[in-house]
C-alpha positions as CSV (number, residue, x, y, z in Angstrom):
1,M,20.6,3.9,-7.2
2,K,20.4,5.9,-3.8
3,I,17.0,4.3,-1.3
4,V,15.5,6.0,1.4
5,I,13.5,3.6,3.5
6,L,10.7,5.5,6.0
7,G,9.2,4.5,9.2
8,N,7.8,6.4,12.4
9,Q,9.6,3.8,14.7
10,S,13.4,1.9,14.6
11,R,11.7,-1.1,15.8
12,S,9.4,-2.2,13.2
13,V,12.1,-1.1,10.6
14,A,14.3,-3.4,12.2
15,N,11.4,-6.4,12.8
16,F,9.6,-5.8,9.1
17,W,11.9,-4.7,6.4
18,T,14.7,-6.2,6.5
19,V,15.1,-8.5,4.4
20,L,14.3,-6.5,1.8
21,M,16.9,-4.5,2.8
22,R,19.1,-7.1,2.2
23,H,18.0,-7.9,-0.7
24,L,18.1,-4.0,-2.3
25,I,22.1,-4.5,-0.8
26,Q,22.5,-7.9,-2.6
27,K,21.9,-5.7,-5.6
28,G,24.2,-3.3,-5.4
29,H,21.8,-0.1,-4.4
30,E,22.5,2.1,-1.2
31,V,20.2,2.3,1.1
32,L,19.4,4.9,3.7
33,C,17.5,3.4,6.7
34,L,15.2,7.1,8.1
35,V,14.1,7.0,12.0
36,P,13.3,9.1,15.0
37,A,15.4,8.4,17.3
38,G,14.8,6.8,21.2
39,D,15.5,3.6,20.4
40,A,19.5,2.5,20.8
41,E,18.6,-1.3,20.7
42,S,16.7,-1.3,17.8
43,D,19.2,1.3,15.4
44,D,22.4,-1.0,16.3
45,L,20.4,-3.3,14.3
46,L,20.0,-1.6,12.0
47,Q,22.7,-0.1,11.3
48,E,24.6,-3.8,10.3
49,R,21.2,-4.3,7.7
50,C,21.8,-1.1,6.1
51,T,24.1,1.3,4.5
52,R,23.6,4.4,6.9
53,L,21.2,5.2,9.4
54,C,19.8,8.8,9.6
55,H,16.8,9.7,12.0
56,Y,14.3,12.7,12.0
57,F,11.8,14.2,14.3
58,L,8.1,12.8,14.6
59,S,5.7,12.6,16.8
60,R,4.1,9.4,16.5
61,K,1.0,9.2,18.2
62,G,0.4,13.4,18.9
63,L,-2.3,15.3,17.3
64,N,-0.8,18.6,17.4
65,P,-0.4,20.7,13.5
66,L,3.2,21.9,14.5
67,E,4.7,19.2,14.9
68,D,3.8,17.6,12.2
69,L,5.4,20.5,9.8
70,R,8.8,20.2,11.8
71,S,8.3,17.0,10.6
72,L,7.2,17.5,7.3
73,A,10.3,20.1,7.1
74,E,13.2,18.1,8.9
75,L,12.0,15.3,5.8
76,W,12.5,18.2,2.4
77,R,15.9,18.5,3.5
78,F,16.6,15.4,4.3
79,F,16.0,14.0,1.1
80,R,16.4,18.2,-0.6
81,N,20.7,17.1,0.6
82,E,20.8,13.4,-0.3
83,K,18.9,13.1,-3.0
84,P,17.6,9.9,-3.1
85,D,16.4,8.7,-6.8
86,L,13.4,6.3,-4.8
87,L,11.5,6.3,-1.3
88,F,10.1,3.3,0.2
89,T,7.9,4.3,3.4
90,S,4.9,2.6,5.7
91,T,2.7,3.7,8.6
92,I,0.5,6.0,8.3
93,K,2.4,9.8,9.2
94,P,5.2,8.2,7.8
95,V,3.3,7.8,3.6
96,I,1.7,11.2,4.3
97,Y,4.9,13.6,5.1
98,G,7.4,11.1,3.3
99,S,6.0,11.2,0.4
100,L,4.9,15.4,0.2
101,A,9.1,16.0,0.7
102,A,9.8,13.9,-1.3
103,K,8.0,15.5,-4.8
104,F,8.8,18.2,-2.9
105,A,12.1,17.5,-2.8
106,G,12.4,16.4,-6.7
107,V,13.0,12.6,-5.7
108,P,11.9,10.5,-9.3
109,H,10.1,7.7,-7.2
110,I,7.9,6.9,-3.9
111,Y,6.1,4.3,-3.1
112,A,4.4,3.6,-0.2
113,T,3.2,0.8,1.7
114,I,-0.6,0.8,3.2
115,T,0.2,-1.3,6.6
116,G,-3.1,-1.2,8.0
117,L,-5.6,2.8,8.8
118,G,-5.4,3.3,11.9
119,Y,-7.7,4.5,15.3
120,T,-9.0,7.3,12.7
121,F,-11.0,5.0,10.6
122,E,-13.2,3.5,13.8
123,A,-14.5,6.8,13.6
124,D,-16.5,6.2,17.0
125,S,-16.9,9.9,18.0
126,V,-16.9,13.5,17.1
127,P,-13.1,13.8,17.3
128,K,-11.8,10.5,16.0
129,R,-14.7,11.4,12.8
130,I,-12.6,15.4,12.8
131,I,-9.4,13.3,12.3
132,R,-10.6,11.1,9.8
133,K,-11.4,13.6,7.5
134,I,-8.1,15.6,8.4
135,S,-6.2,12.3,7.8
136,V,-8.2,11.0,4.6
137,F,-7.6,14.8,2.4
138,L,-3.6,14.1,3.7
139,Q,-3.4,11.0,2.5
140,H,-5.3,11.7,-0.7
141,L,-2.9,14.2,-1.7
142,A,0.1,12.0,0.0
143,L,0.0,9.2,-2.0
144,K,-1.6,11.7,-5.2
145,Q,3.0,11.9,-5.2
146,A,3.2,7.7,-4.8
147,E,4.4,5.9,-8.2
148,G,3.0,2.7,-6.9
149,V,0.9,1.7,-3.6
150,F,1.3,-1.4,-1.6
151,F,-2.0,-2.7,0.0
152,Q,-1.9,-5.9,2.7
153,N,-4.8,-6.7,2.1
154,K,-7.6,-6.3,-0.6
155,D,-10.3,-4.4,2.5
156,D,-7.9,-1.6,3.0
157,E,-7.4,-1.3,-0.7
158,T,-11.3,-0.8,-0.8
159,V,-11.3,1.0,1.8
160,F,-8.9,3.6,0.4
161,R,-11.0,3.3,-2.8
162,S,-14.3,4.2,-0.5
163,F,-13.3,7.1,0.5
164,G,-11.7,8.5,-2.6
165,I,-8.4,8.1,-0.7
166,I,-6.8,6.2,-4.3
167,T,-8.4,7.3,-7.8
168,E,-8.7,4.9,-10.7
169,T,-4.9,6.0,-11.7
170,T,-3.5,5.3,-8.8
171,R,-1.0,2.4,-9.7
172,V,-2.6,-0.2,-6.8
173,L,0.6,-2.7,-6.2
174,R,0.0,-6.2,-3.5
175,A,2.2,-7.7,-0.9
176,R,1.3,-10.1,1.5
177,G,2.6,-8.6,3.6
178,T,6.4,-7.7,5.3
179,G,6.7,-11.7,5.1
180,V,8.2,-13.9,7.1
181,D,12.1,-15.0,7.6
182,T,11.1,-18.5,7.7
183,K,15.2,-19.2,8.7
184,H,14.8,-17.5,11.7
185,F,11.2,-18.2,12.5
186,S,12.5,-22.0,12.4
187,P,10.1,-24.3,13.6
188,V,10.2,-25.0,17.5
189,P,9.0,-28.2,19.4
190,F,5.7,-28.2,20.5
191,P,5.3,-28.0,23.8
192,S,4.7,-31.2,25.9
193,A,1.1,-30.7,26.5
194,E,-2.0,-32.1,28.6
195,K,-6.5,-31.6,28.2
196,G,-6.5,-27.8,30.1
197,A,-3.4,-27.1,30.5
198,L,-1.8,-24.7,27.1
199,T,-0.4,-22.0,27.1
200,F,-2.0,-18.9,24.7
201,L,0.1,-15.6,24.3
202,F,-0.7,-12.9,23.1
203,I,1.2,-10.1,21.2
204,G,1.2,-7.1,20.3
205,R,1.1,-3.2,21.6
206,L,-1.4,-2.6,24.1
207,L,-3.9,-0.7,23.0
208,T,-7.5,-1.9,22.7
209,S,-8.0,-2.2,18.2
210,K,-5.9,-5.1,18.7
211,G,-8.3,-7.2,21.3
212,I,-6.2,-7.3,24.0
213,L,-9.5,-6.1,26.4
214,E,-11.2,-9.1,24.6
215,F,-8.5,-11.4,24.8
216,R,-8.4,-11.0,29.0
217,D,-12.3,-11.2,29.1
218,A,-12.0,-14.6,27.6
219,A,-9.0,-15.4,29.7
220,S,-11.2,-14.0,32.6
221,I,-13.6,-17.2,32.0
222,L,-10.9,-20.1,31.2
223,G,-9.3,-19.7,33.9
224,K,-12.0,-20.3,36.9
225,K,-12.9,-23.6,34.2
226,Y,-9.3,-24.5,33.4
227,P,-6.6,-23.6,36.5
228,K,-3.7,-24.8,34.6
229,A,-4.1,-22.6,31.3
230,V,-2.1,-20.1,31.0
231,F,-2.9,-16.5,29.4
232,Q,0.4,-14.4,28.8
233,V,0.2,-10.7,27.2
234,L,3.9,-9.8,25.4
235,G,4.3,-6.1,23.4
236,P,5.5,-2.7,24.6
237,K,2.8,-0.4,26.0
238,E,1.3,2.3,23.8
239,N,0.6,5.9,26.4
240,G,-1.0,7.6,22.9
241,L,-5.2,7.0,21.9
242,G,-6.1,3.6,22.5
243,G,-3.3,2.6,24.8
244,I,-4.4,0.4,28.2
245,D,-3.0,2.0,30.7
246,T,-0.5,0.2,32.7
247,E,-2.0,0.3,36.3
248,E,-5.5,-1.8,34.2
249,I,-2.8,-3.9,32.7
250,A,-1.2,-4.9,37.2
251,S,-4.3,-5.4,38.3
252,W,-5.9,-7.9,35.3
253,E,-1.8,-9.2,36.6
254,K,-2.9,-8.6,40.2
255,E,-6.6,-10.4,39.8
256,G,-4.6,-13.8,38.4
257,I,-6.2,-12.9,34.5
258,L,-3.6,-12.9,32.8
259,Q,1.0,-12.3,32.9
260,Y,2.1,-9.4,31.7
261,L,5.9,-10.0,30.4
262,G,6.5,-6.5,28.9
263,A,8.4,-6.3,25.6
264,T,11.1,-8.0,24.0
265,S,13.0,-7.3,20.2
266,D,13.2,-11.2,20.0
267,V,9.7,-12.8,20.3
268,R,10.5,-16.2,18.9
269,P,11.5,-17.3,23.2
270,Y,7.9,-16.8,23.8
271,L,6.5,-18.6,21.2
272,A,8.9,-21.7,22.1
273,R,6.9,-21.3,24.7
274,C,3.4,-20.6,23.7
275,H,1.3,-23.5,22.4
276,A,-1.3,-20.9,20.1
277,L,-1.3,-16.8,19.4
278,V,-4.5,-15.3,20.1
279,L,-4.9,-12.2,18.0
280,P,-8.3,-10.7,18.7
281,S,-7.6,-7.7,16.1
282,Y,-10.2,-5.3,14.9
283,R,-8.3,-5.0,12.4
284,E,-4.6,-5.4,11.0
285,G,-2.4,-5.3,7.7
286,T,-1.5,-8.9,7.3
287,P,-0.1,-8.8,11.1
288,T,3.8,-9.7,11.4
289,V,3.2,-11.8,14.3
290,C,0.7,-14.4,13.2
291,M,3.6,-15.5,10.0
292,E,6.5,-15.8,12.5
293,A,4.3,-17.9,15.2
294,M,2.6,-19.9,11.3
295,S,6.1,-20.1,10.4
296,S,7.8,-21.5,14.3
297,A,5.1,-24.1,13.9
298,R,2.2,-22.9,16.2
299,A,-2.0,-22.2,15.3
300,L,-3.1,-19.0,15.9
301,I,-6.7,-17.9,16.9
302,V,-7.6,-14.7,14.7
303,S,-11.0,-12.2,14.4
304,D,-12.8,-12.0,11.5
305,A,-11.5,-8.8,10.1
306,P,-9.1,-7.6,7.6
307,G,-5.9,-8.1,7.1
308,C,-6.2,-11.7,9.9
309,R,-8.4,-13.1,6.8
310,E,-5.6,-13.2,5.1
311,V,-2.8,-15.4,7.6
312,I,-5.6,-18.9,8.3
313,R,-7.7,-21.3,6.7
314,P,-10.1,-22.1,9.3
315,R,-10.0,-25.5,11.9
316,E,-6.7,-26.2,9.1
317,N,-3.5,-23.7,10.5
318,G,-6.2,-22.2,13.5
319,L,-9.6,-20.8,14.6
320,M,-11.3,-17.8,13.5
321,V,-14.3,-16.0,15.8
322,P,-15.8,-13.3,15.1
323,V,-14.8,-9.0,16.4
324,K,-15.3,-8.1,19.7
325,D,-16.7,-11.2,20.6
326,S,-15.1,-12.4,24.5
327,T,-17.3,-15.2,24.6
328,A,-16.5,-17.1,21.2
329,L,-13.1,-16.4,22.0
330,A,-12.8,-18.1,24.8
331,Q,-14.5,-21.5,23.1
332,A,-11.9,-20.7,20.6
333,M,-9.0,-21.1,23.5
334,E,-11.6,-24.0,25.5
335,F,-11.1,-26.1,22.0
336,M,-7.9,-25.9,21.6
337,L,-7.5,-26.8,25.6
338,N,-9.5,-29.5,25.3
339,N,-7.5,-30.9,21.5
340,P,-3.9,-30.5,22.3
341,D,-2.9,-33.2,19.5
342,Q,-5.4,-30.8,17.1
343,C,-3.5,-27.4,18.2
344,R,-0.2,-29.1,17.5
345,S,-1.2,-30.4,13.7
346,M,-3.0,-27.1,13.1
347,G,1.1,-25.2,14.2
348,E,2.4,-27.8,11.5
349,A,0.3,-26.6,8.6
350,G,1.0,-23.1,9.4
351,R,4.8,-23.7,8.9
352,R,4.0,-25.4,5.5
353,M,1.9,-22.1,5.0
354,A,4.9,-19.8,5.6
355,V,8.1,-21.7,3.5
356,D,5.1,-21.7,0.8
357,I,2.9,-18.6,1.1
358,F,4.9,-16.5,3.3
359,D,8.1,-16.5,3.3
360,A,10.4,-13.4,3.3
361,D,13.3,-13.3,0.5
362,A,9.6,-14.0,-2.4
363,V,7.6,-11.6,-0.3
364,A,10.9,-8.6,-1.1
365,S,11.4,-10.3,-4.5
366,H,8.3,-9.1,-5.4
367,I,8.7,-5.7,-3.8
368,L,11.3,-5.7,-5.7
369,N,10.1,-6.1,-9.4
370,A,7.2,-4.1,-9.0
371,M,9.4,-1.0,-8.4
372,H,11.8,-1.8,-11.0
373,C,14.8,-2.5,-8.7
């Protein structure tokens, strides 16, 4: 079969779906990877992992309907010309415009993966409520065309049902996120540690919804009491709605609250140097970075939020704190600062969970079986 993997950026497809693509190619399928242009480094990685790399136009964070219509038209032309047998798509805009364009072009099999709800479902302002209504309508229209819809957690499925985006006739499927390549993310030695001198690493896009403000506040609280503790942020900057201004990040560094490490295509060296990963996100699908940290034998501190709950067994492989609670987050990090041996044992338990539950080969096999590939 000719299969199209459609994404909203080459970096995320390279990070999340390469194991799935490898399984497809091993089964003899032709795999076309379709992403927006603009990231040469990630494009090079994708070219090594798929049959053919192709580009299309997408304004990932934009709200201009003319730009979205351009994406829909380009995708329709691509599908009409290539005549793929199956479309596999993820993230909001590719799911909407990819599914609709594929249906218009006569693609026989369409599968969508819901990796999260996006900022519009926060609906904490009138503009967001308007955008949410439009998004709900478009997602309902798009997912009607899908042969199957993968959800990464039960909470997102519940929300989609409550808004009428999916119905009783929707074929709902479940996948444990994208899984983690447990060979690529092998366990690394726990860095030397002493009480009060651990390194906490936040990995994620610089968005308020990822809980970065709570991480900053907790780091500010603990930095005064534990001057040897290190708080680091790793992730790409976001210019759209909900993004943190680069000048604000620089001010946190100047005040000595935390270190900003920039963005990277390989998080493994940074995970190797930290003692625990912190992701106080407001909502996730199933957070890949947490699975990568677990596979690397690192403890987790996550929020009690949809998606994050999928990767945590409190007190076994990490700690869980209430959403948007900087004080509780600081207390969880302080527990690890005072108990580095437990931090180490939580990381070891996380590695066992990664191998037993979240291995990417098992996740990919499950997805392919569900799609009859």
